[in-house]
Structure formats: structure tokens, C-alpha cells
C-alpha positions as CSV (number, residue, x, y, z in Angstrom):
1,M,-0.8,6.2,3.0
2,G,-4.4,8.5,3.9
3,L,-5.9,11.2,2.6
4,F,-5.9,12.2,6.1
5,G,-2.9,10.4,7.2
6,C,0.3,12.8,4.9
7,G,2.5,14.6,7.7
8,N,1.0,17.4,9.3
9,T,-2.7,16.0,8.3
10,K,-2.6,13.1,10.0
11,N,-4.2,14.1,13.1
12,Y,-7.3,16.0,10.9
13,L,-10.3,13.8,12.9
14,K,-8.9,13.1,16.0
15,D,-10.1,15.9,17.4
16,F,-13.2,14.9,16.7
17,G,-12.8,11.2,18.2
18,Y,-12.1,9.5,14.4
19,G,-9.5,7.6,12.3
20,T,-9.0,7.6,9.1
21,I,-9.8,5.0,6.6
22,A,-6.3,5.0,4.2
23,L,-8.1,5.9,1.1
24,P,-11.9,6.7,1.6
25,R,-14.0,4.0,-0.3
26,E,-18.2,3.7,-0.6
27,G,-19.7,1.0,1.4
28,V,-18.0,0.9,4.5
29,K,-20.4,0.3,7.4
30,P,-21.0,-0.2,11.4
31,L,-20.3,-3.9,12.1
32,L,-17.8,-4.6,9.8
33,M,-15.1,-6.4,11.6
34,L,-11.0,-5.7,10.9
35,I,-7.8,-6.7,12.4
36,K,-5.1,-5.4,13.2
37,R,-1.8,-6.9,10.9
38,D,1.9,-5.7,10.7
39,G,0.0,-2.7,12.6
40,R,-2.5,-1.5,10.3
41,L,-6.6,-2.8,10.5
42,T,-7.6,-5.0,7.3
43,P,-11.0,-6.1,7.2
44,L,-12.4,-9.5,8.1
45,G,-16.0,-9.9,7.5
46,P,-19.0,-8.8,8.9
47,V,-20.1,-9.3,13.0
48,A,-23.2,-11.3,11.9
49,S,-21.2,-13.8,9.7
50,T,-19.1,-14.6,12.7
51,F,-21.3,-14.3,15.8
52,L,-24.4,-16.2,16.4
53,P,-27.1,-13.7,17.7
54,G,-28.4,-14.5,21.2
55,A,-31.5,-13.1,23.1
56,S,-30.1,-9.7,21.9
57,P,-30.7,-8.4,17.8
58,L,-28.1,-7.2,16.4
59,P,-27.8,-3.3,16.2
60,T,-29.2,-1.4,13.6
61,A,-27.6,1.6,12.6
62,V,-28.7,5.4,12.5
63,R,-26.9,7.9,10.2
64,R,-27.5,11.5,11.0
65,A,-25.4,15.1,9.8
66,A,-22.2,15.6,11.3
67,A,-22.5,19.5,11.0
68,A,-19.4,19.8,13.4
69,I,-17.1,18.2,10.6
70,S,-18.6,19.9,7.4
71,G,-16.4,22.3,6.1
72,S,-13.7,21.5,8.6
73,K,-10.1,21.7,6.8
74,S,-7.1,19.2,6.7
75,K,-3.4,21.3,6.9
76,N,-1.6,21.9,3.7
77,V,-0.3,18.4,1.8
78,D,2.6,18.7,-0.9
79,A,0.8,18.7,-4.2
80,K,2.1,16.0,-5.9
81,I,0.9,13.8,-2.8
82,G,-2.4,15.1,-2.7
83,I,-3.3,14.9,-6.1
84,S,-2.6,11.5,-6.3
85,L,-4.8,10.9,-3.3
86,L,-7.7,12.8,-4.7
87,G,-7.3,11.0,-8.7
88,T,-7.9,8.0,-6.1
89,V,-11.2,9.6,-4.6
90,I,-12.5,10.9,-8.3
91,G,-12.2,6.9,-9.0
92,A,-13.7,5.3,-6.3
93,L,-16.8,8.1,-7.8
94,A,-17.4,6.3,-10.7
95,G,-15.1,9.0,-12.0
96,S,-12.3,9.6,-13.9
97,S,-8.7,10.6,-13.1
98,L,-6.3,11.3,-16.2
99,G,-4.9,14.5,-16.4
100,L,-5.5,15.9,-12.8
101,D,-1.7,16.2,-12.5
102,V,-1.6,18.6,-15.6
103,A,-4.8,20.3,-14.5
104,Y,-2.3,21.4,-11.1
105,K,0.7,21.3,-12.4
106,N,1.4,24.9,-11.4
107,A,0.8,24.0,-7.5
108,K,2.8,23.5,-4.2
109,K,0.2,22.5,-1.8
110,V,-3.0,21.1,-1.7
111,Q,-5.6,22.0,0.9
112,F,-8.7,19.2,1.8
113,E,-12.2,19.6,3.1
114,F,-15.4,17.1,3.0
115,G,-18.4,19.2,3.0
116,E,-22.2,17.4,3.4
117,V,-21.1,15.0,6.0
118,T,-23.1,12.7,8.1
119,E,-22.3,9.5,10.3
120,E,-23.4,6.6,10.4
121,S,-23.6,4.7,13.8
122,I,-24.4,1.8,16.5
123,D,-25.7,2.1,20.2
124,L,-22.4,0.5,21.5
125,S,-25.0,-0.7,24.6
126,A,-27.0,-2.9,21.9
127,L,-23.2,-4.1,20.6
128,D,-22.4,-5.5,23.5
129,Q,-25.8,-6.5,24.8
130,Y,-25.6,-8.8,20.9
131,L,-22.2,-9.8,21.6
132,S,-22.8,-11.3,25.0
133,S,-25.9,-12.9,24.7
134,G,-24.4,-14.8,21.4
135,S,-21.8,-16.5,20.6
136,V,-19.0,-17.4,17.9
137,G,-20.8,-19.5,15.1
138,P,-19.3,-23.1,13.9
139,G,-18.8,-21.4,10.5
140,A,-16.3,-19.2,11.9
141,G,-12.7,-21.1,11.0
142,N,-9.9,-21.3,12.8
143,F,-7.7,-18.1,11.9
144,V,-10.5,-15.8,13.1
145,K,-11.3,-17.8,17.0
146,E,-7.7,-17.8,17.2
147,A,-7.6,-13.8,16.1
148,L,-10.5,-13.5,18.9
149,E,-8.4,-15.0,21.2
150,R,-5.3,-12.4,21.1
151,D,-7.8,-9.7,20.9
152,E,-6.9,-8.6,17.9
153,V,-10.5,-7.9,16.2
154,Y,-11.7,-4.9,15.8
155,V,-15.5,-3.6,15.2
156,I,-16.4,-0.9,13.0
157,V,-19.0,1.3,15.2
158,A,-19.3,4.6,13.1
159,T,-18.2,6.0,10.1
160,L,-18.3,9.4,8.8
161,D,-18.9,9.7,4.6
162,A,-19.4,12.6,2.4
163,R,-20.4,13.3,-0.8
164,Q,-17.7,16.3,-1.2
165,I,-14.8,16.8,-1.5
166,S,-12.9,20.1,-1.9
167,V,-9.6,21.5,-2.8
168,A,-7.6,24.7,-2.6
169,A,-4.5,24.6,-4.6
170,T,-1.4,27.4,-3.9
171,G,1.1,27.9,-5.3
172,E,5.0,29.8,-4.5
173,G,4.4,32.0,-2.1
174,S,0.7,30.2,-0.6
175,V,-0.6,32.3,-4.3
176,G,-3.3,30.3,-4.9
177,V,-3.6,28.5,-8.6
178,T,-6.1,29.1,-10.6
179,V,-7.2,25.8,-12.4
180,D,-9.9,25.5,-15.4
181,V,-13.5,24.1,-13.9
182,P,-14.7,23.0,-18.1
183,V,-11.2,21.3,-18.2
184,I,-11.6,19.5,-14.9
185,Q,-15.6,18.0,-15.4
186,Q,-13.7,17.1,-19.2
187,I,-11.8,14.9,-17.5
188,V,-13.5,13.8,-14.1
189,G,-16.9,13.0,-16.4
190,A,-20.5,12.9,-15.6
191,K,-20.7,11.3,-12.1
192,V,-18.7,13.7,-10.7
193,A,-20.0,17.2,-10.3
194,V,-17.2,19.6,-10.5
195,S,-18.2,23.5,-9.2
196,S,-16.5,26.5,-8.5
197,G,-17.5,30.6,-8.0
198,G,-16.4,31.0,-11.1
199,A,-14.8,29.4,-14.9
200,S,-11.3,29.4,-13.1
201,S,-10.6,29.0,-9.8
202,S,-8.3,27.8,-7.2
203,K,-10.4,26.0,-4.9
204,L,-12.6,23.5,-6.4
205,T,-15.5,21.3,-4.8
206,Y,-15.5,17.5,-6.3
207,T,-19.7,16.2,-5.7
208,S,-20.2,12.7,-5.9
209,T,-23.6,12.1,-8.4
210,T,-24.2,8.8,-7.2
211,T,-22.9,7.8,-3.6
212,P,-20.8,9.0,-0.6
213,L,-17.7,8.1,-0.1
214,S,-16.6,7.1,3.9
215,F,-13.6,8.8,5.1
216,G,-13.5,8.7,8.9
217,L,-14.4,5.3,11.5
218,K,-14.6,4.8,15.2
219,V,-13.9,1.3,16.3
220,V,-14.2,-0.8,19.4
221,R,-11.4,-3.7,20.1
222,L,-13.1,-6.6,21.7
223,V,-11.7,-8.6,24.0
224,F,-12.5,-13.3,24.8
225,K,-11.5,-15.5,27.4
226,D,-11.3,-19.5,26.9
227,G,-13.6,-18.6,23.6
228,N,-15.8,-16.1,25.1
229,Y,-17.0,-12.5,24.3
230,T,-16.1,-10.7,28.0
231,T,-16.0,-6.8,26.5
232,F,-14.5,-4.0,23.8
233,K,-11.9,-1.3,24.6
234,P,-10.9,1.2,22.8
235,E,-7.6,1.6,21.2
236,S,-4.3,1.9,23.5
237,G,-3.8,5.9,23.1
238,V,-7.1,6.9,21.6
239,A,-8.9,9.4,22.7
240,A,-12.8,8.0,23.5
241,E,-14.6,12.1,24.2
242,A,-16.5,12.0,20.5
243,A,-17.8,15.3,19.1
244,E,-20.8,16.6,20.5
245,G,-23.1,15.3,18.4
246,S,-21.7,12.0,17.7
247,S,-21.8,8.8,18.9
248,A,-19.9,7.2,21.5
249,G,-17.1,5.9,20.2
250,F,-12.9,5.4,19.6
251,G,-11.2,6.5,17.0
252,P,-8.0,4.4,16.4
253,N,-4.4,5.7,15.9
254,I,-4.0,2.8,13.4
255,P,-4.0,2.9,9.9
256,T,-7.4,1.3,8.6
257,E,-7.3,0.0,4.5
258,I,-10.4,-1.1,3.6
């Protein structure tokens, strides 16, 4: 279950042309191959480990600010689910989540917001040229070759990363539930900074002091024939329009577990 894949939050990133990563984590980069299994996309390995380059080099990823997405909010999520997912995110940020459920014990609903968002992306035409001029290397196993031939392999072409995640908690009657900032800071530890408008607040911002987390992605599906790459396509049923200022690409409507 993803942070933005819970009930009515599942389309949070679709408006921006992105799909969601089931549980945000660090280190998710463009050019990672994914495979579709049991209705989910899971990691298969980097493109360079399967394909030998030809005349065109492997594309280089470029990072830019994603101002259109920074500050966008999810819809309300059941507090038990939301705080459990928040704990997973804080764990990925190298913090501790032990006791978070107690600190938010009066919350009924929570709303998430990512801040300081950046996009890392590759040029699609450069990827097409690399795959067209290259070939599947001799080191690729039969499993990978068969998956390519069945058109079950996807490539990440863009990711969204964030250093901040804000959580607004509400209780009965949608009234804000205040939580104690010093107590929360003590729970999560020094690698995650906790801030708000005061010593207690219903909205807290958790900021990584080390590395950002990837929470969104765009992918393309590779199409093969007789062992050779022919083209790539968007996932069926996914809008291909990206948010203004971001790279072209396609947000999968398949849960992505990385």
C-alpha cells in the first residue's frame, strides 16, 4: 500500500503525469529496469547491466526543481494507515518511528504534503537512440531475455525526490489535533528535523538532514521482437501529458514496489 495509494489518495500524482512508489525510499534513479509481476512493478536491475552500448551513449540524468509539485497535498488518509506509512518513511530517512502512534493517538485523519521536490530525468530520444544502437549483452540471463520478449520490462525515465514531508492531523469533526514538537523530535532522532509554527501544532514538517526520498516516477515499456528492441510505449490507460516544466514521460497506474 503506497503513501499516495490509499483509497481516495491513489490519483495524487496522476495529474502531474507520475505514478507513485509504494513506499518512498532513497536511491531510486532513472534507468532502473522494472518488471511487471502479479500486477506490480518490481526492480529488475539497471539498463546498463543488460544492454551493451552501440553508437549512442547511455543517457545522463538531469536534476531540476519541480515547483509545480512542491506543496501539493494528498487527500485525507485514515490516521492508523497514515501514521504507519509515516513511520516507514521516517525509517527510510534513518530516523526512528517508535512511539509515533502514541503521539498521534487522537488523530482520525492525516494529510500529507511533500516539500523541496526535485525531478531527475533523462531525455527520451537519447534513451531510444541508446537502445536502438545497442544490443542485449551476453551476460543477460534467460529470465531477462524472456521478459523482454514478452514486453514485460519497463524503464524509469524520471523520478520525484523530496527532502520534506509535512503531516497535518485532524480529529473528530475535522478539528486539528496538536502534537508536541519536542516529543516528536525526540522520537525520530537527529537525522530527521521536525518543525512547526510553535511548540505544538497539528501540522508538522519532517525534513531529512541527509538524503531525499524518491516518491514518484515515470516509466516507459520496452517493446521487443525476435530478441531486438523496436520501440517503447506508455503503460496502457495512462495519461502521457507531463506537468509543465517536467520531462515527457508516463506515470504507471501499476503499484511500484522498490
